[in-house]
C-alpha positions, 0 to 999 in steps of 0.5 A, a space after each residue: 326040844 322046847 329048850 333048844 327052840 328058846 335058845 334060838 329065838 333068844 339068839 335071834 333077838 340079840 343079833 345085831 341089825 344091819 346098818 342101813 345104807 344112806 340113801 344115794 341122792 339121785 343125780 339131777 338131769 342136766 339141762 338140755 343144752 343140745 341144739 335143735 336140728 339145724 340150729 346155728 350155734 353162733 347166731 351173731 357174726 361180725 365180719 370184714 368185707 373186701 370188695 373187688 369190682 371193675 372200678 377198683 377195691 373197697 372195704 366194709 364191715 357187716 353184722 349178721 343175725 340168724 333168724 332161723 337155720 336158713 334165714 339171716 338178716 345183714 346190716 353192712 356198710 362199705 366204701 369203695 371207688 368208682 370211676 368213669 368207664 372212659 378213663 384210660 390210665 397212662 404213665 407220665 415218664 417226666 413226673 414218674 407217675 400214673 395219670 388219667 387224661 381228661 379225668 375231672 373228678 374222683 368218686 367214693 361210694 358209701 352204701 349202708 344196706 339192709 339185706 336178707 340172706 337165705 341158705 340153700 340145700 341145708 339138708 342135702 349137702 355137707 355143712 363145710 359148703 353152705 350156698 346162699 342167695 341174698 338181696 338188700 337195699 339202702 341209702 348211699 352217699 356218693 362223694 365227689 372230689 377233684 382229680 384235676 385243677 383246671 386253668 382255662 385262661 390258656 388254650 389248650 387248658 392247663 390241668 394239674 393233678 390234685 393230691 388225693 388227700 388234699 382233694 378229700 377236703 374239697 369234695 361234696 356229697 350226693 345222696 341216692 339209694 341202691 339195691 342189690 341181688 347176689 349169691 355165694 357160699 360160706 366154707 369150713 366146718 367151724 362156724 365160729 370162724 366165718 369165711 365166705 364169698 359172694 357175687 353181687 350186682 348193685 343198682 345205684 344211680 344218680 338221677 340229677 343228670 349225673 356227676 361231672 367225671 371227664 373234661 375236654 382236653 382243649 377247652 376244659 368243659 365237661 365232656 362226660 358225666 357219670 350216673 351209674 355207681 353200681 355194677 358187678 362186685 365180688 365180696 370176700 367175707 371174713 367174720 367171727 361168730 358168737 
């Protein structure tokens, strides 16, 4: 019995030990890149604005920065035409062109505005429809340039329409301020491609007694001035977020 035990112990002493498995390195937990709840994935947006009003059309550009999931700041610049509400455009069959009797000057309105935009009902409605309210203010240049060249040496006055591009170099700027309020919505699930619409009312006035806009068809004297260069606008915005 003693011999058997000695043999068993000797066999155990020469049994090869099991190779140790190399330690498996623990995978490092990746940094948390998940956005906080409600956080905008694209905080910066460059946009193109198309403006439509009773006075005509306009174009502009804008930059929007998201401060919080609901609040954003916007810097925008645009250029749009403005005209007197008493203008009546007519067709001249002799020269085959449209003209406006009694119109003296053209106007371009160039505002630089700084605005705040606040999103509404973020937690209550779907992400594809994002309504907001907004408001802003800033300086404005109203550029006045001639529509008609008048010859007052004859009666009734002789008026000749001035070409648009030739008239631009004959204008003069006037400076004032503006503020506006509005509401609208952005659409779509892809927030990197922005499409939105807003309805705005601008309060833009020239306080120097107004700018001459119409003339008397017989004497050539100024018959009307324009002070209000604001009004109701529909703005379409197409942008790219990053």
